[in-house]
FILUM-165452 format. One record per residue: x, y, z of N, C-alpha, C in turn. Coordinates in steps of 0.1 Angstrom, whole numbers, plus 5000, padded with zeros to 4 digits. Layout:
N
n_x_n_y_n_z_ca_x_ca_y_ca_z_c_x_c_y_c_z
X_Y_Z_X_Y_Z_X_Y_Z .
...
END
This chain:
306
n_x_n_y_n_z_ca_x_ca_y_ca_z_c_x_c_y_c_z
5008_4988_5000_5000_5000_5000_5009_5012_5000 .
5006_5021_4990_5013_5034_4990_5006_5044_4999 .
5013_5049_5009_5006_5057_5020_5011_5072_5019 .
5001_5081_5018_5003_5095_5016_4997_5103_5028 .
5002_5115_5030_4996_5124_5040_4988_5135_5033 .
4976_5138_5038_4967_5147_5033_4962_5157_5044 .
4963_5170_5041_4960_5179_5052_4949_5189_5047 .
4942_5196_5056_4931_5205_5053_4935_5219_5059 .
4944_5227_5052_4949_5239_5058_4939_5250_5061 .
4928_5249_5053_4917_5260_5055_4912_5259_5070 .
4914_5248_5077_4909_5247_5090_4917_5255_5100 .
4928_5260_5096_4936_5268_5105_4951_5265_5105 .
4958_5267_5093_4972_5264_5092_4979_5274_5083 .
4990_5278_5087_4999_5287_5079_5007_5279_5070 .
5014_5287_5061_5024_5280_5052_5034_5273_5061 .
5039_5279_5071_5049_5273_5080_5044_5260_5086 .
5031_5259_5090_5026_5247_5095_5026_5236_5085 .
5023_5239_5072_5022_5229_5062_5037_5225_5058 .
5046_5234_5058_5060_5230_5056_5065_5220_5066 .
5062_5223_5079_5066_5214_5089_5061_5200_5087 .
5048_5199_5083_5042_5185_5081_5048_5179_5069 .
5050_5187_5058_5056_5181_5046_5070_5176_5048 .
5078_5183_5055_5092_5179_5058_5092_5167_5067 .
5083_5166_5077_5082_5154_5086_5078_5142_5078 .
5068_5144_5069_5063_5133_5061_5074_5128_5052 .
5082_5137_5046_5093_5133_5037_5103_5125_5045 .
5107_5130_5057_5117_5124_5065_5113_5110_5069 .
5100_5108_5072_5094_5095_5077_5092_5085_5066 .
5092_5089_5054_5090_5080_5043_5077_5079_5037 .
5067_5088_5040_5055_5089_5033_5058_5093_5018 .
5050_5088_5009_5053_5090_4995_5049_5104_4990 .
5039_5110_4996_5034_5123_4991_5028_5131_5002 .
5028_5144_5000_5021_5154_5008_5010_5161_4999 .
4998_5159_5002_4987_5165_4995_4979_5174_5004 .
4973_5184_4998_4965_5193_5006_4952_5196_4999 .
4942_5199_5006_4929_5203_5001_4931_5217_4994 .
4921_5221_4986_4921_5234_4979_4908_5241_4983 .
4908_5248_4994_4896_5255_4999_4900_5269_5004 .
4891_5278_5004_4893_5291_5008_4885_5296_5021 .
4878_5286_5027_4870_5289_5039_4870_5278_5048 .
4871_5281_5061_4871_5271_5071_4857_5264_5072 .
4856_5252_5074_4844_5244_5076_4841_5242_5091 .
4828_5244_5095_4825_5242_5109_4828_5254_5117 .
4828_5252_5130_4830_5263_5139_4845_5265_5142 .
4848_5274_5152_4861_5277_5156_4867_5289_5149 .
4879_5292_5153_4886_5304_5148_4889_5303_5133 .
4887_5313_5125_4891_5313_5111_4905_5316_5109 .
4913_5320_5120_4927_5324_5118_4935_5312_5116 .
4946_5313_5108_4952_5325_5102_4945_5328_5089 .
4935_5321_5084_4929_5323_5071_4935_5313_5061 .
4929_5313_5049_4933_5303_5039_4947_5306_5033 .
4953_5296_5028_4965_5297_5019_4961_5291_5006 .
4966_5298_4995_4963_5292_4982_4971_5279_4979 .
4964_5269_4974_4970_5256_4973_4982_5256_4964 .
4981_5263_4952_4992_5262_4943_5004_5271_4946 .
5001_5282_4953_5012_5290_4959_5019_5283_4969 .
5012_5276_4978_5018_5267_4988_5026_5256_4982 .
5021_5249_4972_5029_5238_4966_5041_5243_4959 .
5040_5255_4953_5052_5260_4947_5063_5262_4957 .
5060_5268_4969_5069_5269_4980_5075_5256_4985 .
5066_5247_4987_5070_5233_4991_5079_5226_4981 .
5077_5229_4968_5085_5223_4958_5099_5227_4959 .
5102_5239_4964_5116_5244_4966_5122_5240_4979 .
5114_5236_4989_5118_5233_5002_5118_5218_5006 .
5114_5210_4997_5114_5195_4998_5123_5189_4987 .
5126_5176_4988_5135_5170_4979_5129_5158_4971 .
5122_5150_4978_5118_5137_4973_5103_5135_4973 .
5096_5141_4982_5082_5138_4984_5073_5143_4973 .
5063_5136_4969_5054_5141_4958_5044_5151_4964 .
5039_5160_4956_5031_5171_4960_5018_5172_4952 .
5007_5175_4958_4995_5177_4949_4983_5181_4957 .
4972_5182_4950_4959_5187_4955_4949_5176_4955 .
4940_5176_4965_4929_5166_4966_4917_5174_4971 .
4909_5180_4963_4911_5182_4949_4910_5197_4947 .
4916_5203_4936_4914_5216_4932_4900_5217_4925 .
4893_5228_4927_4880_5230_4922_4881_5236_4908 .
4873_5231_4898_4873_5236_4885_4866_5250_4885 .
4860_5254_4895_4854_5268_4896_4865_5279_4899 .
4876_5275_4905_4886_5284_4910_4895_5291_4900 .
4898_5284_4889_4909_5289_4880_4905_5286_4866 .
4910_5294_4856_4909_5291_4842_4918_5279_4839 .
4914_5271_4830_4922_5259_4827_4936_5262_4821 .
4937_5271_4812_4950_5274_4806_4960_5279_4816 .
4957_5289_4824_4966_5294_4834_4969_5283_4844 .
4959_5274_4847_4962_5263_4857_4972_5253_4851 .
4970_5250_4838_4980_5242_4832_4994_5248_4833 .
4995_5261_4831_5008_5268_4832_5013_5267_4846 .
5005_5269_4856_5009_5269_4870_5014_5256_4874 .
5007_5245_4871_5011_5232_4875_5023_5227_4868 .
5025_5231_4855_5037_5228_4848_5049_5235_4854 .
5047_5247_4859_5058_5255_4865_5062_5249_4878 .
5052_5245_4886_5055_5239_4899_5061_5225_4897 .
5057_5218_4886_5064_5206_4883_5079_5208_4880 .
5082_5218_4873_5096_5221_4870_5103_5225_4883 .
5097_5233_4892_5103_5237_4904_5106_5226_4913 .
5098_5215_4912_5099_5204_4921_5108_5193_4915 .
5112_5194_4903_5120_5184_4896_5111_5172_4892 .
5098_5175_4889_5089_5165_4884_5082_5157_4895 .
5077_5164_4906_5071_5157_4917_5056_5161_4919 .
5050_5167_4910_5037_5173_4912_5026_5165_4906 .
5014_5165_4912_5002_5158_4907_4990_5168_4909 .
4981_5167_4899_4969_5176_4899_4957_5168_4902 .
4951_5171_4913_4937_5166_4916_4927_5176_4912 .
4917_5173_4904_4908_5183_4899_4894_5178_4901 .
4885_5186_4907_4871_5182_4909_4861_5193_4905 .
4849_5191_4907_4838_5201_4903_4836_5211_4913 .
4841_5210_4925_4838_5219_4936_4824_5216_4942 .
4823_5220_4955_4810_5217_4962_4806_5227_4973 .
4816_5234_4978_4814_5242_4990_4809_5256_4986 .
4796_5258_4986_4790_5271_4981_4795_5283_4989 .
4796_5281_5003_4799_5293_5011_4813_5299_5008 .
4823_5291_5004_4836_5297_5001_4835_5305_4988 .
4827_5300_4979_4825_5308_4967_4819_5322_4970 .
4809_5322_4978_4802_5334_4981_4812_5343_4989 .
4820_5338_4998_4829_5346_5006_4840_5353_4998 .
4843_5347_4987_4854_5353_4979_4850_5356_4965 .
4837_5357_4962_4832_5363_4949_4835_5353_4938 .
4834_5340_4940_4837_5330_4929_4823_5325_4924 .
4821_5325_4911_4808_5320_4906_4806_5305_4910 .
4794_5302_4914_4791_5288_4918_4778_5284_4912 .
4778_5279_4899_4766_5274_4893_4761_5261_4898 .
4751_5256_4892_4745_5243_4897_4754_5231_4893 .
4751_5220_4899_4759_5208_4898_4762_5204_4883 .
4752_5204_4875_4754_5200_4861_4764_5209_4854 .
4763_5222_4856_4772_5231_4850_4786_5230_4855 .
4787_5228_4868_4801_5226_4874_4807_5214_4868 .
4800_5203_4865_4806_5191_4859_4809_5194_4844 .
4801_5203_4838_4805_5207_4824_4818_5214_4824 .
4820_5223_4834_4833_5231_4835_4844_5221_4838 .
4842_5211_4847_4852_5202_4850_4856_5194_4838 .
4847_5189_4830_4850_5182_4818_4858_5190_4808 .
4854_5203_4807_4861_5211_4798_4875_5214_4803 .
4877_5216_4815_4890_5219_4821_4899_5206_4819 .
4894_5195_4822_4902_5183_4820_4906_5181_4805 .
4897_5184_4796_4900_5182_4782_4911_5192_4778 .
4910_5204_4783_4920_5215_4779_4934_5212_4785 .
4934_5209_4798_4947_5207_4805_4953_5194_4800 .
4946_5183_4798_4951_5171_4793_4956_5173_4778 .
4948_5181_4771_4952_5184_4757_4964_5192_4756 .
4966_5202_4764_4978_5210_4764_4990_5202_4768 .
4989_5194_4778_5000_5186_4783_5004_5175_4773 .
4995_5170_4765_4998_5159_4757_5000_5162_4742 .
4999_5175_4739_5002_5180_4725_5017_5179_4723 .
5021_5172_4712_5036_5171_4710_5043_5184_4709 .
5055_5185_4714_5063_5197_4715_5064_5203_4701 .
5062_5216_4700_5062_5223_4687_5049_5224_4680 .
5039_5215_4684_5026_5216_4678_5017_5226_4686 .
5005_5229_4680_4996_5238_4686_4983_5231_4690 .
4976_5236_4700_4964_5230_4705_4953_5240_4705 .
4941_5235_4700_4929_5243_4700_4918_5234_4705 .
4908_5241_4711_4897_5234_4717_4884_5243_4716 .
4874_5238_4709_4862_5245_4707_4852_5244_4719 .
4857_5249_4730_4848_5248_4742_4838_5258_4743 .
4827_5256_4751_4817_5265_4753_4821_5277_4762 .
4828_5273_4773_4832_5283_4783_4846_5288_4780 .
4856_5279_4776_4870_5283_4775_4875_5278_4761 .
4870_5285_4750_4876_5281_4737_4891_5285_4737 .
4899_5275_4731_4913_5277_4731_4917_5277_4716 .
4925_5287_4712_4929_5289_4698_4944_5289_4696 .
4949_5279_4690_4963_5279_4686_4973_5281_4698 .
4971_5273_4709_4979_5275_4720_4993_5268_4718 .
5004_5274_4722_5017_5267_4720_5019_5257_4731 .
5010_5256_4741_5011_5246_4752_5024_5247_4759 .
5028_5259_4763_5040_5261_4771_5036_5267_4784 .
5044_5264_4795_5057_5256_4795_5053_5241_4795 .
5063_5233_4790_5061_5219_4791_5064_5213_4805 .
5055_5205_4810_5058_5199_4823_5071_5190_4822 .
5077_5188_4834_5089_5179_4834_5084_5165_4832 .
5073_5161_4839_5069_5147_4838_5062_5145_4824 .
5065_5134_4818_5060_5130_4805_5053_5116_4806 .
5041_5115_4800_5035_5124_4791_5029_5136_4797 .
5026_5135_4810_5021_5147_4818_5021_5144_4833 .
5020_5154_4841_5019_5151_4856_5006_5143_4858 .
5007_5134_4868_4995_5126_4871_4982_5134_4874 .
4971_5130_4869_4958_5137_4871_4950_5128_4880 .
4944_5134_4890_4936_5126_4900_4921_5131_4898 .
4912_5122_4896_4898_5125_4896_4892_5117_4907 .
4882_5123_4914_4877_5115_4925_4862_5118_4928 .
4856_5110_4936_4842_5112_4939_4834_5099_4939 .
4821_5101_4943_4812_5089_4944_4801_5089_4933 .
4802_5098_4924_4792_5100_4913_4790_5087_4906 .
4777_5085_4901_4773_5073_4894_4777_5073_4880 .
4778_5084_4873_4779_5084_4858_4790_5093_4853 .
4789_5106_4856_4799_5115_4850_4813_5114_4856 .
4814_5112_4869_4827_5110_4875_4834_5098_4870 .
4828_5086_4869_4835_5075_4864_4840_5077_4849 .
4831_5084_4841_4834_5086_4827_4846_5095_4826 .
4847_5106_4834_4858_5115_4834_4871_5109_4838 .
4870_5100_4849_4882_5093_4854_4887_5084_4843 .
4878_5077_4836_4883_5067_4826_4889_5075_4814 .
4885_5086_4811_4890_5093_4799_4903_5101_4802 .
4904_5107_4814_4915_5116_4817_4924_5113_4828 .
4920_5105_4838_4927_5103_4850_4938_5093_4850 .
4948_5096_4858_4959_5086_4861_4955_5079_4874 .
4947_5085_4882_4943_5079_4895_4928_5083_4898 .
4921_5073_4904_4907_5076_4908_4907_5075_4923 .
4901_5085_4930_4901_5085_4945_4886_5085_4950 .
4884_5078_4960_4871_5078_4967_4873_5085_4980 .
4867_5096_4983_4869_5104_4995_4860_5098_5007 .
4867_5094_5017_4860_5091_5030_4849_5081_5028 .
4852_5069_5022_4841_5059_5020_4840_5050_5033 .
4828_5044_5034_4827_5032_5043_4832_5021_5034 .
4836_5010_5040_4842_4999_5032_4833_4994_5022 .
4820_4993_5025_4810_4988_5015_4809_4996_5002 .
4813_5009_5003_4812_5017_4991_4823_5015_4981 .
4834_5009_4985_4846_5010_4977_4845_5001_4964 .
4842_4989_4966_4841_4980_4954_4831_4984_4944 .
4819_4988_4947_4810_4992_4937_4814_5006_4930 .
4821_5014_4938_4825_5027_4932_4837_5024_4922 .
4846_5016_4926_4857_5012_4917_4851_5005_4905 .
4841_4997_4907_4835_4989_4895_4829_4998_4885 .
4824_5009_4889_4818_5019_4879_4829_5025_4871 .
4840_5028_4877_4852_5033_4869_4857_5023_4860 .
4858_5011_4865_4863_5000_4856_4854_4998_4844 .
4841_4998_4847_4832_4997_4836_4833_5009_4826 .
4835_5021_4831_4837_5032_4822_4849_5031_4813 .
4860_5025_4819_4872_5022_4812_4869_5012_4800 .
4862_5002_4804_4859_4991_4794_4851_4997_4782 .
4842_5007_4785_4833_5013_4775_4841_5021_4765 .
4853_5026_4768_4861_5034_4759_4873_5026_4755 .
4875_5014_4758_4886_5006_4754_4899_5009_4762 .
4898_5014_4774_4910_5016_4783_4911_5004_4792 .
4923_5000_4795_4926_4990_4805_4923_4995_4819 .
4913_4990_4826_4910_4995_4839_4922_4995_4849 .
4931_4985_4847_4942_4984_4856_4953_4995_4853 .
4951_5003_4843_4960_5014_4841_4958_5026_4850 .
4947_5026_4858_4945_5036_4868_4950_5031_4882 .
4954_5040_4890_4956_5038_4904_4943_5040_4911 .
4939_5031_4921_4927_5032_4928_4930_5035_4943 .
4925_5047_4947_4929_5052_4961_4916_5056_4969 .
4918_5057_4982_4908_5063_4991_4915_5073_5000 .
4907_5082_5005_4912_5092_5016_4904_5089_5028 .
4911_5087_5040_4904_5084_5052_4911_5092_5063 .
4903_5097_5073_4908_5104_5085_4917_5094_5093 .
4928_5099_5098_4937_5090_5106_4938_5095_5120 .
4938_5086_5129_4940_5089_5144_4945_5077_5151 .
4958_5077_5154_4965_5065_5159_4971_5069_5173 .
4970_5060_5182_4976_5062_5195_4982_5049_5200 .
4993_5050_5208_5000_5038_5213_4991_5030_5223 .
4982_5037_5229_4972_5031_5238_4959_5039_5238 .
4950_5034_5246_4936_5041_5245_4937_5055_5250 .
4945_5058_5260_4946_5072_5265_4951_5081_5254 .
4962_5077_5247_4968_5085_5237_4958_5087_5225 .
4951_5076_5222_4941_5077_5211_4930_5087_5215 .
4926_5086_5227_4915_5095_5232_4920_5110_5232 .
4932_5113_5235_4937_5126_5234_4937_5131_5220 .
4942_5123_5211_4943_5127_5197_4929_5129_5191 .
4919_5120_5195_4906_5122_5190_4899_5135_5195 .
4902_5138_5208_4896_5150_5214_4902_5162_5207 .
4914_5162_5203_4921_5173_5197_4914_5177_5184 .
4908_5167_5177_4901_5170_5165_4886_5169_5166 .
4881_5170_5179_4867_5170_5182_4859_5157_5176 .
4866_5146_5178_4860_5133_5173_4860_5123_5185 .
4853_5113_5183_4852_5102_5193_4860_5090_5188 .
4868_5083_5196_4875_5071_5191_4867_5061_5184 .
4856_5057_5189_4848_5047_5183_4843_5051_5169 .
4839_5064_5168_4834_5069_5155_4846_5069_5145 .
4858_5072_5150_4870_5072_5141_4873_5058_5137 .
4872_5049_5146_4874_5035_5142_4865_5030_5131 .
4852_5034_5132_4843_5030_5121_4845_5037_5108 .
4850_5049_5108_4850_5058_5096_4864_5061_5091 .
4874_5057_5098_4888_5060_5093_4898_5049_5096 .
4910_5054_5096_4922_5045_5100_4925_5050_5114 .
4920_5042_5124_4921_5047_5138_4922_5035_5147 .
4928_5039_5159_4930_5029_5170_4944_5028_5174 .
4948_5016_5179_4962_5013_5182_4970_5011_5169 .
4983_5011_5169_4990_5008_5157_4986_4995_5150 .
4983_4985_5157_4979_4972_5151_4965_4974_5145 .
4956_4980_5152_4943_4983_5147_4944_4990_5133 .
4952_5001_5133_4954_5009_5121_4959_5000_5109 .
4969_4992_5112_4974_4983_5102_4964_4973_5097 .
4956_4968_5106_4945_4958_5102_4935_4965_5094 .
4932_4978_5097_4922_4985_5089_4927_4988_5075 .
4940_4991_5074_4945_4993_5061_4944_4980_5053 .
4946_4969_5059_4945_4956_5052_4931_4954_5047 .
4920_4958_5054_4907_4957_5049_4905_4964_5036 .
4910_4976_5035_4909_4984_5022_4918_4978_5011 .
4929_4973_5015_4938_4966_5005_4930_4955_4998 .
4923_4947_5006_4915_4936_5001_4904_4940_4991 .
4900_4953_4993_4889_4958_4984_4895_4964_4971 .
4908_4963_4969_4914_4968_4957_4921_4982_4958 .
4921_4987_4970_4928_5000_4972_4943_4998_4972 .
4950_5006_4964_4965_5005_4963_4972_5017_4968 .
4964_5028_4971_4970_5040_4976_4960_5046_4986 .
4966_5051_4997_4958_5056_5009_4963_5070_5012 .
4954_5079_5013_4956_5092_5018_4952_5093_5032 .
4961_5096_5042_4957_5097_5056_4954_5112_5059 .
4942_5115_5062_4938_5129_5065_4943_5132_5079 .
4952_5142_5080_4957_5146_5093_4951_5159_5096 .
4942_5159_5107_4935_5171_5110_4942_5180_5121 .
4950_5174_5129_4958_5182_5139_4972_5183_5133 .
4975_5194_5126_4988_5196_5120_4999_5199_5129 .
4996_5203_5142_5006_5206_5151_5012_5194_5158 .
5005_5182_5156_5010_5170_5163_5019_5162_5153 .
5031_5166_5152_5040_5159_5143_5044_5145_5149 .
5043_5143_5162_5045_5130_5167_5035_5120_5162 .
5023_5124_5158_5013_5115_5153_5018_5109_5140 .
5025_5117_5132_5030_5112_5119_5040_5101_5121 .
5048_5103_5132_5058_5092_5134_5052_5079_5139 .
5041_5080_5147_5034_5069_5151_5028_5062_5139 .
5022_5069_5130_5016_5063_5118_5026_5057_5109 .
5038_5064_5108_5048_5058_5099_5053_5045_5105 .
5055_5044_5118_5060_5032_5124_5050_5021_5123 .
5037_5024_5122_5026_5014_5121_5024_5009_5107 .
5025_5018_5097_5020_5015_5084_5031_5014_5073 .
5043_5020_5076_5053_5020_5065_5063_5009_5066 .
END
């Protein structure tokens, strides 16, 4: 199982907090540091220090880390135009020496759009935007060097693009598509994604969700095994029940609820829980770390799972 660290900085983390987690994750042997892409805190509590832009953050981390992979889970198609996003990700890919991955989704959090003046149309239109963004970004990154790319899109028509800069990774940086949708999400993953991610599933959801993606691959003649199949789950691990309880309380959760819905418990319980998802076909796991100040937690998880 490939194990990655995933954080939610909009809940109250500075760039420095994220750097500390990324460096610890790199030192401990986790394969990647991913972050959410949100502009507003969810739930109660202090809004300080405020949001950090995902791609500005990853550009900084690209220069301050050496080996760990970096990416978003997931950037919203409502936030950025696809051409400039393709440029940004390609530039961060160069800054990192080829360690960047782009997770892209339709967006869902209406309040953050209202808070920062970002248009938020209905679900169907957001998926139209996501499909067009994936077509443009994938098209720009896979157009042969020296050729031009055009796209007759309804929202973002592209005319005679030189598709520059070129990403370091070829044929392109990995693209992650995720969600539990029944039709459009599997189809978009099959057509454009390197990886398909299911966010915070119960175990019973995993196999049927993966099966829909595999079916969508079959429908267009793609090998379903050419995708990576991953899940994201909250992590909370303690050497004993008291330590687990302290960590659960720090993120306002209950140990038993975390055991049901995440990777939680003692180190052996966490390892056993990972085994459950491995048997369901998961080959990559994102551990959602909600208390970014607790770097010792990363070490406990590394010792249990790596």
